C-alpha positions in Angstrom: 12.9 -15.5 24.7 15.0 -15.0 21.4 14.5 -13.1 18.4 16.1 -13.0 15.3 16.1 -11.5 11.5 15.1 -13.5 8.8 13.5 -12.8 5.0 10.8 -14.7 3.7 11.2 -15.3 0.2 7.3 -16.7 -0.2 8.1 -20.6 0.7 10.9 -20.7 3.4 12.6 -18.2 5.8 16.1 -17.7 5.7 17.9 -16.1 8.8 19.7 -13.3 8.4 21.9 -13.6 11.6 23.2 -16.5 13.7 20.2 -18.2 15.7 21.4 -18.2 19.0 19.6 -21.4 20.2 20.0 -25.0 19.5 17.1 -28.0 19.6 13.4 -27.5 18.7 11.6 -24.4 19.9 8.0 -23.2 19.6 8.7 -19.9 17.3 6.2 -17.1 17.0 6.6 -15.6 13.2 6.2 -12.3 12.8 5.6 -10.8 9.3 6.8 -6.9 10.0 7.1 -5.6 6.6 7.1 -6.5 3.0 10.5 -5.9 1.2 11.0 -3.7 -1.3 12.0 -5.1 -4.6 13.3 -3.9 -8.3 10.2 -3.8 -9.4 7.8 -1.8 -6.7 10.6 0.9 -6.2 10.5 1.5 -10.2 6.6 1.4 -10.3 6.5 3.6 -7.6 9.0 6.0 -9.5 7.3 5.7 -12.6 3.8 7.1 -11.3 5.1 9.9 -11.9 5.9 9.3 -15.7 4.5 12.1 -17.3 6.7 14.6 -15.5 9.9 13.1 -17.4 11.3 12.3 -20.8 12.5 9.1 -22.1 16.2 10.0 -20.7 14.7 10.4 -17.2 13.1 7.2 -17.2 16.4 5.5 -18.6 18.4 7.0 -15.9 15.8 6.0 -13.5 16.0 2.5 -14.1 19.7 2.6 -14.3 19.9 3.8 -10.4 17.3 1.3 -9.7 19.2 -1.5 -11.0 22.5 -0.5 -9.3 20.6 0.0 -5.7 19.3 -3.3 -6.6 22.8 -5.2 -6.8 24.6 -2.8 -4.4 24.7 -5.7 -1.7 24.3 -8.7 -3.8 27.3 -11.5 -2.3 27.9 -9.1 0.5 28.1 -10.2 4.2 26.5 -7.2 5.7 25.1 -4.0 4.3 
């Protein structure tokens, strides 16, 4: 039995490492955990909205955006 990591985008699976087999195989697909998106991270932080002023919110949004774009076009994280 071989295992690889992949990302499911809602329609397709994208392997994030080489597939170590050739030919046809029966597979078992296990969904381990949802991927944090920019929106889910922002919502998690902003649930404390009343504790921060508008400048704090702007800074938080900038940090979330920066971290979202950090690994784009990188081969390895």
